[in-house]
PAZAPA-4460 file (N, C-alpha, C; in steps of 0.05 Angstrom, whole numbers, plus 32768, in hexadecimal, padded with zeros to 4 digits):
% residues 136
    n_x    n_y    n_z   ca_x   ca_y   ca_z    c_x    c_y    c_z   seq   type   mol
   83BE   82B4   7EF3   83BD   82AB   7F10   83A5   82AE   7F19     1      X     A
   838D   82C8   7F01   8378   82C7   7F10   835D   82A7   7F11     2      X     A
   8367   8292   7EF5   8360   8276   7EE9   8362   8268   7F04     3      X     A
   8385   826E   7F0B   838A   824E   7F2D   8377   8259   7F40     4      X     A
   8373   8279   7F41   8361   8282   7F54   8343   8263   7F59     5      X     A
   833F   8284   7F3C   831C   8270   7F35   8321   8249   7F41     6      X     A
   8333   8240   7F36   833D   8226   7F3D   8341   8214   7F58     7      X     A
   8345   822D   7F60   8349   8213   7F7C   8334   8229   7F8C     8      X     A
   8325   8247   7F88   8302   823E   7F8D   82FB   822E   7F85     9      X     A
   8301   8228   7F76   82E9   820C   7F69   82F0   81E5   7F75    10      X     A
   830B   81E7   7F7D   830D   81CB   7F7D   8308   81D9   7FAA    11      X     A
   830A   81F0   7FB0   82F9   81E3   7FCA   82E9   81E0   7FD5    12      X     A
   82D3   81F3   7FC0   82BE   81F8   7FCC   82B6   81DA   7FC2    13      X     A
   82B2   81CD   7FA8   82AD   81B1   7FA3   82BE   81A1   7FBB    14      X     A
   82D3   81A0   7FC3   82DF   8190   7FDE   82C4   818F   7FF0    15      X     A
   82C2   81AF   7FFA   82B4   81A9   8014   829A   819A   801B    16      X     A
   8280   81AA   7FFD   826A   819F   7FEA   826B   817E   7FEA    17      X     A
   8285   816C   7FEA   8289   814D   7FFA   8288   814E   8013    18      X     A
   8293   815F   801F   8299   8152   8037   8283   8158   804D    19      X     A
   8270   816B   8049   8261   816B   8049   823B   815E   8048    20      X     A
   8247   8154   8032   8238   8134   8033   8237   811C   8031    21      X     A
   8253   8120   8047   825A   80FE   8049   824B   80FB   806B    22      X     A
   8240   80E3   8068   8222   80DF   8079   823A   80BE   808D    23      X     A
   8248   80C7   80A6   8254   80B4   80B9   8248   80AF   80CF    24      X     A
   8228   80AC   80C3   820D   80A0   80CE   821D   8081   80E0    25      X     A
   8227   807C   80BC   8220   805A   80C5   823F   8052   80C8    26      X     A
   824E   805B   80C9   8263   8054   80D3   826C   8041   80E0    27      X     A
   825B   803E   8105   825D   8037   8112   824B   802E   811C    28      X     A
   824A   8011   811A   822D   8003   8123   8222   800D   813A    29      X     A
   8212   8014   813D   81ED   801E   8150   81F3   8013   8169    30      X     A
   8203   802C   817F   8207   8023   81A3   81EA   8026   81AD    31      X     A
   81FD   8013   81C2   81DC   8011   81CD   81EA   8011   81F1    32      X     A
   81D0   801B   8201   81DA   8028   8218   81E8   8018   8233    33      X     A
   81F5   8008   8242   8202   8001   824E   81FB   800B   8264    34      X     A
   81F6   8004   8280   81FC   8014   829B   81FD   7FF8   82AE    35      X     A
   8211   8001   82CD   820E   7FE6   82D6   8227   7FF0   82F6    36      X     A
   8228   7FEB   8301   8232   7FE7   831C   824A   7FD7   8314    37      X     A
   8261   7FEB   8332   8276   7FD7   8326   8279   7FD6   834A    38      X     A
   827E   7FBD   834D   8287   7FB2   836B   82A1   7FA9   836F    39      X     A
   82AD   7FB2   838F   82C5   7F99   8386   82C1   7F9D   83AC    40      X     A
   82C5   7F80   83AF   82B7   7F6A   83C9   82AD   7F7F   83DF    41      X     A
   8289   7F7C   83BF   8279   7F88   83CB   826C   7FA1   83D7    42      X     A
   828E   7FBB   83CB   8285   7FCE   83C6   8289   7FE4   83AC    43      X     A
   8274   7FFD   83AA   827F   7FFD   8392   829C   800D   838D    44      X     A
   829C   8010   8371   82BA   8012   836A   82B5   802F   836D    45      X     A
   82C7   8043   837F   82C8   8056   8381   82D7   8075   8364    46      X     A
   82EA   8060   8361   82E7   8074   8341   82FD   805E   832D    47      X     A
   82EC   8066   8310   82FE   8053   8303   82F8   8056   82E9    48      X     A
   8303   8042   82DD   82F4   8045   82B1   82F1   8021   82B1    49      X     A
   82DD   8028   829D   82D7   800A   8297   82D4   8011   8271    50      X     A
   82E1   7FFD   8268   82E4   7FFF   8242   82D7   7FD9   823D    51      X     A
   82CA   7FDE   8228   82B9   7FCB   821E   82C9   7FC2   8203    52      X     A
   82C9   7FB5   81F5   82E4   7FAA   81DB   82DA   7F96   81D4    53      X     A
   82E1   7F8C   81C0   82E9   7F81   81A4   82FD   7F77   8194    54      X     A
   82FA   7F67   8185   8310   7F71   8177   8308   7F7C   815D    55      X     A
   82F1   7F7C   815C   82E4   7F8D   814A   82DB   7FA9   8142    56      X     A
   82D5   7FB1   816B   82CB   7FC0   816D   82F3   7FD3   816F    57      X     A
   8305   7FC4   816B   8329   7FCB   8176   832D   7FD4   8154    58      X     A
   831C   7FCB   813B   8323   7FB6   8119   8313   7FE5   810E    59      X     A
   82F7   7FEF   812A   82E4   7FFF   8116   82F5   8010   8130    60      X     A
   82FE   800E   813C   8307   8020   8144   82EB   8031   8169    61      X     A
   82DF   8021   8176   82CA   801C   816E   82C8   8013   8196    62      X     A
   82CF   8015   81A2   82D8   8006   81BD   82BE   8017   81C8    63      X     A
   82BC   8018   81E3   82A5   802F   81F5   82B8   8022   8209    64      X     A
   82C0   8042   8212   82C8   804B   8231   82BF   805C   8247    65      X     A
   82B8   8053   8256   82A2   8074   826B   82B3   8069   8285    66      X     A
   82B7   8079   829F   82BC   8086   82AE   82A7   8074   82C3    67      X     A
   82AD   806B   82DF   82A5   8060   82FC   82A9   806B   8308    68      X     A
   828F   807C   8315   828F   808E   8324   8274   807C   8341    69      X     A
   8283   808B   8352   8276   807C   836D   8263   805A   836B    70      X     A
   8277   8045   835F   826C   802C   834D   8262   8032   832E    71      X     A
   8256   804B   8324   823F   8044   8313   8257   8045   8300    72      X     A
   8248   8043   82D2   8259   803B   82CC   823C   804F   82AD    73      X     A
   8243   8062   8297   822D   8052   8288   8236   805E   8270    74      X     A
   823D   804F   825E   824D   804E   824C   8238   8042   822C    75      X     A
   8246   8047   8215   8233   8044   81FB   8246   8036   81F3    76      X     A
   8241   800E   81F1   8249   7FF9   81E3   8237   7FEE   81C4    77      X     A
   8246   7FEB   81B1   8245   7FDC   81A5   822F   7FC3   81B3    78      X     A
   822A   7FB3   81A5   821F   7F9C   819F   8230   7F85   819B    79      X     A
   822C   7F6E   81A8   8247   7F50   81A6   824E   7F4C   81C6    80      X     A
   8255   7F39   81BF   8274   7F31   81D6   828B   7F42   81CF    81      X     A
   8292   7F48   81FB   829A   7F64   81FE   82AE   7F5D   8206    82      X     A
   82D2   7F61   8207   82D3   7F5A   8214   82DE   7F7F   8233    83      X     A
   82D9   7F77   8248   82D7   7F90   825C   82EF   7F94   8266    84      X     A
   82F9   7FA9   826A   8313   7FB2   8274   830C   7FC0   8293    85      X     A
   8314   7FC9   82B7   8304   7FCB   82BD   831C   7FDE   82CC    86      X     A
   8326   7FE9   82D7   8348   8005   82E1   8338   8012   82EA    87      X     A
   8340   8026   8307   8347   8026   831D   8366   8033   832D    88      X     A
   8362   8048   831C   838A   8049   8326   8384   8063   833A    89      X     A
   8393   805D   8345   83A0   806D   8363   83BB   807B   835F    90      X     A
   83BE   8093   835A   83D8   809F   8363   83EB   808F   8379    91      X     A
   8407   8098   8374   8418   8078   8379   842F   8087   8383    92      X     A
   842A   80A2   8389   843F   80AF   838A   8445   80D4   8379    93      X     A
   8455   80E9   837F   8458   80F8   8378   8451   8108   835C    94      X     A
   8458   811B   8354   8459   812D   8336   8476   8121   8331    95      X     A
   847F   811D   831A   8488   8110   8301   849C   8140   82FF    96      X     A
   84AD   8134   82EE   84B2   8151   82E4   849B   8162   82D4    97      X     A
   8493   8151   82C9   847C   8157   82B3   8466   815C   82C8    98      X     A
   846A   8146   82D6   8449   8162   82EC   8441   814A   82E9    99      X     A
   8448   811E   82E1   842E   811B   82E1   8432   8108   82FD   100      X     A
   8417   80F0   8307   8413   80F8   8318   8418   80D6   8310   101      X     A
   8424   80BD   831F   842F   80A3   8310   8413   809D   832C   102      X     A
   8412   807C   8310   83F6   8072   832B   83FA   8059   8329   103      X     A
   83E2   804E   8337   83E2   8033   833C   83CE   801A   8338   104      X     A
   83CB   8013   832E   83B9   800D   8329   839C   7FF4   8348   105      X     A
   8394   8000   8342   8387   7FF0   835F   8373   7FD4   835D   106      X     A
   837C   7FC6   8343   8365   7FB2   8341   8372   7FA1   8339   107      X     A
   836B   7F90   8338   8380   7F73   8329   8384   7F75   8311   108      X     A
   838F   7F62   830D   8398   7F60   82DF   8381   7F4F   82D7   109      X     A
   8366   7F44   82E0   8362   7F32   82E1   8339   7F4A   82D1   110      X     A
   834D   7F5E   82D8   8330   7F6F   82CE   833C   7F88   82C3   111      X     A
   835B   7F80   82B6   8361   7F90   82A1   8372   7F91   828F   112      X     A
   838A   7F95   829F   839F   7F82   8297   83AB   7F66   828B   113      X     A
   839B   7F62   8290   8392   7F37   8289   836F   7F35   828C   114      X     A
   8369   7F43   8287   834C   7F44   8294   833A   7F22   8288   115      X     A
   8325   7F20   8294   8319   7F0A   8294   82FB   7F0F   828F   116      X     A
   82F5   7F2C   8291   82DA   7F30   828E   82C7   7F34   827A   117      X     A
   82C3   7F25   826F   82AB   7F1F   825C   8290   7F3B   825F   118      X     A
   8278   7F42   824C   8271   7F38   823F   8253   7F4A   822A   119      X     A
   8240   7F39   822E   8230   7F3E   8214   8217   7F60   8215   120      X     A
   8223   7F6B   8206   820C   7F73   81FF   8202   7F7B   81E6   121      X     A
   81E4   7F69   81EC   81D2   7F71   81E5   81CB   7F90   81DC   122      X     A
   81AB   7F87   81C5   81A6   7FA6   81B4   819E   7FB2   81D2   123      X     A
   818F   7FC6   81CE   817D   7FCC   81D6   8194   7FDF   8201   124      X     A
   8182   7FF3   820F   8195   7FF7   8223   8192   7FE3   822E   125      X     A
   81B1   7FE2   823D   81AF   7FBE   824A   81C1   7FD0   8268   126      X     A
   81BE   7FB5   827A   81CB   7FB8   8291   81E5   7FA5   829A   127      X     A
   81FE   7FAE   82A3   820B   7F98   82A3   821F   7F97   82C0   128      X     A
   821E   7F92   82CB   822C   7F99   82EB   8232   7F83   82EB   129      X     A
   8259   7F98   8300   826E   7F82   8300   827E   7F77   8316   130      X     A
   827D   7F68   8325   827A   7F5C   8341   8299   7F58   834B   131      X     A
   82AA   7F62   834B   82CB   7F62   834C   82CC   7F54   8369   132      X     A
   82E4   7F52   836C   8300   7F45   838B   830C   7F50   837E   133      X     A
   831B   7F64   83A0   8334   7F63   83A6   834E   7F5B   8398   134      X     A
   8348   7F46   8399   835A   7F2F   839A   8368   7F1F   8381   135      X     A
   837B   7F1F   837F   8390   7F10   836F   8393   7EF8   835A   136      X     A
***
């Protein structure tokens, strides 16, 4: 029994040491600080979210998401050509039995579910502004 405990302790120690030695710093490509403004019909978008993605980002799990507040956002995004999705859902009813409040997207689908927005992110700090219209 003592021999089994010693083997188990040694195995766990080696496992913990191996995990401590893992270096995941190069797991993802470096990210770049991306800032910008989002306006709808010339007015800053009060609240929402922005997503920068590409097929490569989806494979690597490196998509970038950021909140939009008072028309401004800050995100950390890998370099390259990105598909951009902008959402601004607003409450559209009473909470259901689980407490979930239904929402309705206020922006046209061409900015989110059927996005036509793209951006090229360069190495280093980048500013990307989005001027949207409210017409579908």
